[in-house]
TIZA-356607 format. One record per residue: x, y negated, z negated of N, C-alpha, C in turn; residue in one letter. Coordinates in steps of 0.02 Angstrom, whole numbers, plus 50000, padded with zeros to 5 digits. Layout:
BEGIN
XYZXYZXYZA
...
END
This chain:
BEGIN
552614397348170552744404448185553334407148146M
553834402848137554404405048099554214406448026M
553724402448002553504403647933553204410547926R
552794412547973552474419147969552984424747974S
553524423648013554054428648016554374429747948L
554564424347915554894425047851554414427247796F
553774425347802553284428047754553224435547761S
553214437847824553184445047836553794448647810G
554394445447819555004448447793554974449247717V
554734443947683554694444447610554204449847590S
553654450647628553184455947614553494462847622G
553884463647676554214470047688554714471747632L
555124466847615555644468047564555334469847496Q
554834466147476554564467147410554114473347406N
553764474947461553404481247461553884487147461H
554474486247492554974491547488555214492447416Q
555294486847380555484487347309554954491047269T
554324489447284553784492847249553794500347265R
553944501947327553994509047346554574512347310M
555124508647300555694511347264555494513147192D
555104508847160554884510147091554414516147089V
553964516447138553504522247140553904528647151I
554394528447196554804534347208555184536547146G
555434531647107555774533347045555294536346994N
554684533746991554184536646946554044543846963N
553934545147028553774552047049554374556547038I
554974554047049555574558147039555634560246965A
555394555946920555454557346848554804559846818N
554384562846858553734565046833553804570446780I
554354574146780554474579346730555064577746684N
555264571446682555824569446640555584568146569T
555894571446520555684570746451555754563446427T
555214560946398555224554246369555244548546419G
555154549946484555194544546534554594539946530F
554714533446539554184528446541554164525246611K
553584525546642553514523446712553574515846718K
553744513846780553784506746796553194504446838G
553064498046837552514495146876552754488446905R
552614487346970552814481247004552214476647011V
552294470346992551784465247002552054459947051N
551634457747098551824452747148551544445947129F
551864440847157551594434047151551774430247216Q
551354425147233551514421147291552134416947277D
552474414747331553134411747323553094404147324L
553224401147381553234393847388552704391647438L
552544385247435552054382547482552334376147513Y
552224375647579552394369447615551754365247621Q
551794359347593551194355047593551164350947657Q
550634352147696550534348447757550174341847744L
549754341747696549394335547678549214335947605Q
549334330547570549174330447499548434329347487G
548224330047426547524329047407547384321547402A
546744319747413546524312747406545934312447359A
545944307347317545394306647269544784303547303R
544194304747275543594301647304543614294047298P
543314290647348543224283347346542484281747349T
542324275147351541624273247354541324274947421E
541734275247473541484276747540541544284147557E
542094287547533542234294447553542334298947493L
542194305347504542334310147452543064312247451G
543254316247402543944318547396544134323447449G
544784323947463545064328447513545534333247479V
545454339747491545894344847462546574344847497N
547094347347462547744347647495547764353147547P
548214352347595548324357447647549014360247637K
549044366847622549684370047606549744376647644E
550344378047665550484384347700550974388347656V
550774394647641551204398847599551814401247637G
552344402347598552974404547628553174411547605L
552684415647589552824422547572552674424247500G
552954429747478552824432247411553464434847380M
553434435847314554014438347277553774443047222S
554244446347190554084450847134554014446747070I
553424447247039553304443646977553654447246919A
553594453846917553894457746862553924465046881S
554384468446851554404475846854554344478046781I
553754480046761553614481646691553754488946676D
553984490146615554024497046590553414498346548T
553024503446566552394504946533552534510046477I
552474507746415552644512046357552044515546327H
551574517846369551014521646341551254528646323I
550874531746278551054538346252551044543546308Q
551574547746311551574553446355551294559546320G
551104564446358550834570646329551384574246290S
551184577746238551644581646197551634588946219L
552214591746230552284598746251552614602646195Q
552274607846172552554612046119553104616446147T
553684616446113554254620446135554414626046085T
554234625146022554404630045971555124629545946G
555514624845974556204623845953556204618645897V
556434620545838556394616145780556764609645787G
557294609445828557694603445835557404598645887S
556894600945925556554596545973556084591945935D
556124585445949555704580645913555324576345963L
554704574845946554294570345986554004565045939A
553874559145967553584553645928552864552945948I
552424553045899551714551745910551574544745886K
551504540045934551424533045916552004529045945G
552124523245915552654518845939553314520345904T
553844518045935554504518845905554974522745950G
555614522845929556144526045968556614529545919F
556924535045943557474538045906558094533645917F
558524533545867559134529445870559724534045884V
560114532345935560714536145952561314531345954Q
561904534145946562504529945943563054533145983K
563404528846021563994530946059564554526146039D
564984528345994565504523845968565194518545925G
565184512345950564894506845912564244504345944T
564044507346000563454504946036562854509246021K
562274505946009561664509445993561234510146056F
560914515946062560444517346115559794519746082F
559244518546118558584520346091558224524546143Y
557894529846121557594534546167556964537546139T
556544540046185555954543846167556064551346180R
556614552946212556774559946228557104563146167A
556764567846136557014570746073557274577746080G
557564579546138557844586346145558544586346114D
558554587046047559174586646009559404593645988F
560034593845965560314600045937560934598245898N
561264603245869561884601945832562474604145875V
563044600645867563644602545903564064607145860D
564674608545882565104613345846565294611045777S
565254604545763565414601945697564794600745654E
564214602845679563604601945641563274595245649G
563544590845692563254584245702562624584745745T
562094581345724561464581445760561534576645819F
561504579345880561654575445940561144576745995V
561184572446047560854573946110561354577846152N
561254584346162561764588446197561864586546269P
561424582546299561504580546369562054575446378A
562154571146328562664565846335563114565046275N
562984568846222563404568546162563244562746115G
562734558746131562554553246087562324556146020Y
562554552945966562404555545899561764552445871R
561314556745849560684554545820560824551245752V
560504545645740560624541845680560074542745628Q
560264542145566559794542845511560154541645445G
559944545245394560254544545328560374551445299W
560974552445272561134558645238560924558145166M
560674563745139560474563845069561084563545024A
561024560044968561564559444919561394563544857Q
561894566844830561794570944770561904566544709D
561364565144673561404561144612561154565444554I
561634567544513561494571744454561104577944474E
561324581044529561014587344550560374586544590G
560154580344601559544579144638559724575944705V
559434578444759559554575744825559114569544836Q
559434563744847559074557444852559214554344920V
558684551944953558744548445017558674540945006L
559184537245024559174529945017559124526945088D
558524525345109558414522945178558554515445183V
558764512345128558954505245132559664504345157S
560044509845160560734509445185560734509045261R
561314507145288561404507345361561364514545385D
561124515445446561064522145474561764525045486V
561784531645488562414535145497562284541545537E
562834544945556562764551345590562444556445543D
562034560845572561724566145533562104572545544I
562314575745491562694581945495562284587445461V
562144592845498561784598545472562274604345468I
562564605645410563104610645404562844617845402P
562624620345460562384627245463562934632045442V
562774636545397563264641245371563604638945308G
563474632845285563794630345225563504633845163S
563874633545108563684637045047563234632745003K
562774636144970562394633144916562614636844853D
562964633544807563244637144750562704640144705P
562904645644672562444648844625562264644144568A
561674645044542561444640844487561204645244430R
561444643844371561234647544312560524645644292A
560154650444267559474649144244559504644344184T
559104639144187559064634444131558374634444098T
557874636944133557204637244103556814642944133V
556434646444091555974651644112555284649744087V
554814649244132554134647044115553674653144108N
553314653444052552844658844040552124656344049F
551704660844074550994659244079550584665644074A
550834670544034550494676944030549934676743977C
549514681743980548984682543930549114688843890N
549024688343825549084694143780548374696243760L
548214702443775547534704943763547404705343688D
546914701543664546754701443592546514708243568K
546304712543614546044719143595546594724243585R
547234722443597547774727143585547814728743511I
547834735043492547824736843421548504735643387P
548474735143321549094734643282549464741243284E
550124740943274550524747043270550544749243197I
550344755443183550344757743113551064758543087P
551114760043022551774760442991552204766043020E
551914771643031552284777243061551964779043128N
552074775043178551714776043241551994781843282P
551564784643322551794789443372552034785443433T
552354789043479552604785643539552034782543579A
551454786143581550884783543617550614777243583L
550564777343517550314771443481550784765443490Q
551434766743492551914761243502551824758243571T
551734762643621551654760143690551004756343697R
550454758743665549814755443671549804748743634Q
550214747943583550204741843543550734736843562G
551094738043617551634733543638551504731343710T
551654724943723551604722543792552274719543812W
552544721943868553194719643892553104715243954N
553514710343959553544706244020554274704744035T
554454704944098555164704044116555214699644178S
555804696744187555954692544245556704692544254I
556924691544315557634691144330557894684044316K
558454683644281558794677344268559514677844293V
559844672144300560504671944330560984668044286Y
561624670444286562134666744249562494661944297D
563024658844273563364653744314563724656644374S
563844663244375564154666444433563634668344485F
562994667944467562474670444510562324677744499G
562634680744448562474687744432561764688144404D
561434693444422560734694444403560694698244337E
560244695844293560114699144229559364699844220H
559184704744179558474705844165558304703144096T
557844698444094557584695844031556954699744013L
556964703043955556404706943932556124703943868L
555474702743866555134700343806554604705443788V
554644708143726554164713143702553724709943649E
553074710043662552584707043616552234712643577F
552214711943511551834716443469551444712343419T
550834714443403550414710743355550714711243285R
550724705543250550964705443180550444708943137V
550654713843099550194717843057549824713243008A
549174714443002548774710742954548554703842978G
548694702143041548494695543068548054696543129T
547684691243146547264691543205547554687743265N
547964682643252548174678043305548934677043307N
549324681643282550054681043282550364687143314S
550894685843353551254691143387552004690143376W
552354695743367553084695643367553334696543438N
553854692743455554144693143522554894694543515A
555094700443538555804702343537556104700843605A
556644697043606556954694743669557624698343678V
557734700943738558374704143753558544703043826S
559194702543839559444701843907559844708043925V
559674711143980559984717444003559954722843950D
559364724443924559324729443871559504736543895P
559484737743960559624744443986560364745543999E
560774740343991561494741244003561814745843952N
562394748643972562754752943925563004749043865E
563184742743880563384738243825562894732443826Y
562354732843787561834727643789562124720743773P
561834715743806562054708843796561844706343728T
562294702843696562154699943630561684693943640N
561044694743623560534689643634560314686643568T
560224680043567559964676643507559474671243530A
559004669443485558494664543503558374660043444I
558214653743457558084648943403557734642843430G
557504638643383557144632543400557594626443401L
558214627043380558644621243376558814618443444G
559104612443444559304609143506559884612843539A
560304616043500560874619643526560724627043532E
561104630343575561014637443584561184641243520A
560784646143502560924650043442561574653943450P
561934654543395562574658043397562484665543403A
563014668743425562994676043431562864679143363A
562454684343363562294687743301561684685043267G
561384679643294560784676843264560174681043281G
559594679143253558984682943266558804682643340P
558534688243365558354688743435557604689743442A
557224686943396556494687543398556184681143371A
555554680243388555174674543363554444676543357F
554054672443325553334673743317552944668343352T
552444670343390552014665643425551314666043395V
551024660243379550374659843347549864656643394N
549254659243391548704656743434548144654043390F
547744649543419547154647043385546574651743396S
546004650343363545414654443373545104653543441N
545344648643478545114647643547545534651443598N
546034655143574546464658943619547034655043649G
547104648743629547644644543657548244644543611T
548804642543637549434642443600549394637343543L
549614639443484549594635143425550294633043404L
550754637843397551434636243376551874642343387S
552524641343374553004646843376553494645843319A
553744651343293554204651243235554794655843250E
555404653143243555984657343258556164661543197D
556684665643206556884670243152557144666843090G
557324660443095557574656643037557014653043001E
556394653943024555834650642992555694643643018G
556024641543070555894634843099555254635043140N
554814630243129554164629943162554184624743217L
553894626443275553904621843332553474615743319S
553644610343354553244604143349552654604543397D
552194599643389551634599143435551894597143504A
551524599043556551744597643624551964603943658G
552524603643695552784609543728553144613943678N
553014620343683553334625243639553894628643678V
554514627143659555094629543695555564633043646V
555754639243662556254642843623556904642943663M
557464642143628558124642243660558414649243655N
558624651943712558894658743716559624658143736V
560054662043705560764662443723560974669743728A
561424671043777561674677843785562394677543809Y
562754683043801563454683343822563494684943896D
563944681343931564094682844000564684687644000V
564534693944016565034699244007565644698444051Q
565564695944112566114695744160566484689044160N
566334684644113566664678144110567314678844071A
567784674344086568424674244049568304671943978T
568514675643927568404673643858568764667043842P
568514663543793568824657343772569464658543734G
569774653043710570404653543674570334657643610E
569734657543580569624661343519569444668643534D
569424670443598569274677343616568534678843621G
568114674043604567394675143607567154675043679D
566624678843693566324678843759565964672143771L
565904670543835565554664343854564804665243842V
564504660243810563784660443797563404656643851R
562904659743879562464656543927561794655343893Q
561494649543905560864647943872560344645643922E
559714646443903559154643943942558564642943895F
558074639243919557474637743880556914642443900A
556574645143850555994649443861555374645143847L
555054642843900554494638243894553844642243889N
553534642043829552924645843818552304642043838L
552354635543847551784631643868551644625943821G
551044623243826550834617343787550344619443734T
550414616643675549944617943620549244615943642V
548774620643638548094619443659547974620343733G
548494621543771548414622443843548304629743861G
548064630843921547944637743943548114638944017F
548204633544056548334634544127549044637044138I
549534633444113550234635544120550534636944052N
550184640844012550394642543944550234649843930S
550574652543880550424659243857549774658843816I
549324663643825548674663443793548514670243761T
547974670243720547734676443690546974676643698Q
546754680043750546044681043762545894688443765F
545264690143756545044697143760545004699243833A
545554699243865545614700943936546274704643944E
546324708643997546924712744007547554708344005S
548074710943973548704707343970548994706944040S
549324701344053549634700344119550384699344110S
550764703344146551494702744143551704697244190S
551744691244164551874685544209552314680344176K
552964681044188553404675344177553404671644243A
553104665744245552924662544308553524661444353V
554034658244328554614656744370555214655044328N
555784654844361556404652644330556804648944384Q
557284644744364557604640244412558304642344432D
558514648444417559184650644437559164654344504G
559744654944534559794658644597560514660344612Y
560604664944659561264667044680561534662144732V
562174662944750562444658744803562114660544869M
562014655444911561704656544976562054652545031G
561854653945092562124650545151561544647145188Y
561704641345216561204637745255561064641645319L
560454644245326560274648345383559864644545435E
559464639845412559014636445458558844629645429N
558514625645468558274619145443557624617445478Y
557244613145446556594611045473556524603545464K
556124600445507556034593245507555294591745502I
555094587645453554384586245444554184579845480D
553564577545470553304571745506553644565245486Q
553964565245428554344559245408555054559345433S
555234564645469555924565245494556404567945442G
556154570245385556594572945333556814579945353I
557474580945351557774587445370557894591345306I
557594597245302557664601545243558024607945263T
558574609345228558954615445241558654621345204G
558624627045238558364633245209558944638045201V
559064640245139559644644445123559454651745115Y
559944656045122559824663245119559614665645050S
559734661544999559534663444931558824661144915N
558464658744965557774656744956557674649544935G
558214645944924558154638944904558104634444966T
557884628444955557864623345008558134616844979S
558444612845021558764606744997558714601445052R
558564595245031558524589745078559224588045104T
559294587845170559934586345202559964579145224I
559454576745255559464569845280558784567945309G
558764562345343558154559945374558304556445439Q
557914557845490558004554845556557704547745555V
558074542945581557844535945583557454534545646A
557024529445642556654527145701556724519545705M
556654517045766556714509845779556094507345814A
555894501245797555354497845832555584490845850S
555234487745898555444481245925554844476645930F
554954470045920554414465245931554134465546001P
554574466746051554364467146121554724473046153N
554424478946147554754484846175554774484646251Q
554324480646283554354479846355554974476046377G
555314472546331555914468846348556544472846346G
556504479246327557094483446325557354484846395L
558014485546401558314487146465558444494646469E
558284497646527558434504646537559184505546550K
559474510446515560204511446520560384518346548A
559894521846577560034528546602560034533646546G
560054539946564560034545446515559414545046471D
558874542446499558234541646462558314537246400S
558754532346403558874527946346558734520646364T
558654516646311558554509546318559074506046274F
559214499746292559654495546251559304488946239V
559524485446187559234479046168559394473846221V
558904469546236559014463846281558854457446244S
558944451846279558804445346248558064444346232N
557634448146265556924447146255556574452846219N
556954457846197556644463446162556574462146087S
556984457746061557004456845989557484461845957G
557614460745894558084465045858557744471445835T
558114476945837557834483345816557674483345742A
557074485545725556874486545656556934493945641N
557464495945608557614502945596557384505045527I
557014510445524556764512945460556474519845468G
556164522545415555844529245420555224529045463P
555014534745487554404535245527553794533845483S
553264531545516552644530245480552624523745442G
553154519645446553194513345409553294507645458I
552964502045445553034496045486552834497345559A
552294501045569552034502245636552364507845674G
552844511145644553184516745679552744522945677K
552794526845730552404532945735552674538545691G
552384544345698552604550245661552994554845706T
553394559145676553824563745712553504570645713I
553484573645772553224580345780553804584945797I
553934589745753554484594545765554244600245808S
554694602945849554524608445893554124606345954G
554184599945973553824597446031554234592046065A
554084590646128554414585346166553874581046199L
554024574546205553564570146240553724570346314E
553224571646355553324572046427553284565046457M
553444564646522553404558346558552674555946559S
552594549246557551914546546560551704544746631N
552054547346681551884546146751551264550146769V
550764546846799550164550146823550204550846899D
550214556946922550324558246993549774555247037M
549154555847017548594553147056548664545547064A
548844542247009548924534947011549504532947056S
550054536747052550644535147093550504536147167E
550154541547184549994542747254549534537347282F
549064535147240548624529747262549014523247273T
549464521747226549894515847235550334516547296D
550544522647310550964523747369550574522147433M
549944524147436549534522647496549444515147503I
549284511747447549184504447450549824500947471V
550394503347444551034500247461551204501447534T
551084507447558551234508947629550814504647675Q
550174503647658549744499447699549974492047697R
550184489847638550444483047633551064482047675G
551514486947672552124486647713551944486547787F
551474490947806551264491347876550964484747900Q
550534481647858550224475347877550734469747885A
551234469547843551764464447849552174465547912N
552284471847929552654473147992552244470748052S
551574471448048551154468848102551184461348106R
551254457948051551334450648051551954448648089T
552504452148077553124450648113553054452048187I
552744457648204552644459348275552214454148311Q
551684451948279551244446948310551604440348318T
551974438148266552354431948271552874432448328A
553164438348335553654439348389553314438648457D
552704441248463552344440648527552174433348543Q
552004429548490551864422448501552484418748525L
553064420448494553684417348517553844419248589L
553704425548607553824427748675553394423948725Q
552764422748706552324418748749552574411648757E
552844408848702553114402148704553704401748751L
554134406848750554724406948792554554407648866L
553984410648881553784411648951553384405948980T
553284400548942552914394848968553284391549026L
553954392049028554364388849079554274392149147K
554104398349147554044402049210553444399649252R
END
């Protein structure tokens, strides 16, 4: 009878523990990134009343006689199944689709979480605003003007400097892809204003100097008299200014000096594709890309020691010999005023940032440029069920979780990052309520065991009467 009492006690205690886990699951049903727990039971010890006997020639075998002494908790598992994703529209909110954890740091200690409700603090550090833990990743490094992410380095704090400056960049290349209508007539020797306008095609684009000042690049194309496939191109920068910029153009590796020719000739094949270009000095372009070098005076720059104005240069890329997709062409089709693009811009400020599926953070500046800032790191474990819960929706490494494998998302089994969303709790209310009913009935049955054993003891005590 005493055995049944203690078995019942063990049942009560452990069913209460199971109820505690269920209560915690239900309490966190709306907790971001929460992973539910599950309790498994196992029988405890057995008192052997009679051992087993092997069969003999006269008798068969006898099974052992054992009385159980209750039950215990086999495990309390953390169930790491995917939770539903809830769209928030907040760019700094991150969710993981698949396996893996975000990496956070508090001093020298690392924490791992599925709750991605992050933001920046007053110093621009990417943090969990609920506890101040700093999100870990890699900052982009500037190598010869190119932003490079080296994910082989140790992780570090991510800083998003909202409001920081992006310096102005001078134009270094202007790409052309316009078409010159082969049907445009030649300009006669003594043309009228109308004939001049009909025989000329202009194309313009904005370019920038080292200060970020805007200038207008104008290229005027006119057919070379007496030819079918050659055009003269006059190049000028800020031609409408009161004091026009001193512009020169050439094919040499260096920028043409002030006072040099400001025009070149472009030749086409009978197929309408680019054939060659010739500068004012008679230099003919090589096969391949046809690039003319343009130089102009920066009016507002401090003159050099010799008193000369500062010369700014850029490349005028006409395209590829024989090409027509990203090249200047001559077809019997309307001329198109299209200098495709140029790479200069004014100074800007970091206004916003976005995070892609790889966790790469890209800054968006007020001048229309974008620049890689950093990348959010993710961690995976050989046994994620072995992680210890540390509160604040975080986990820490244990002796049975294995070492964290930290790297970019989408690599080595890690999931992808969804920006503007959060992972909700994976607690299922219907399942928890069902487990609650089963647990309550188990608790109730064990209490009945104790009550019945108590009645038996009471009957035993009354035998003396």
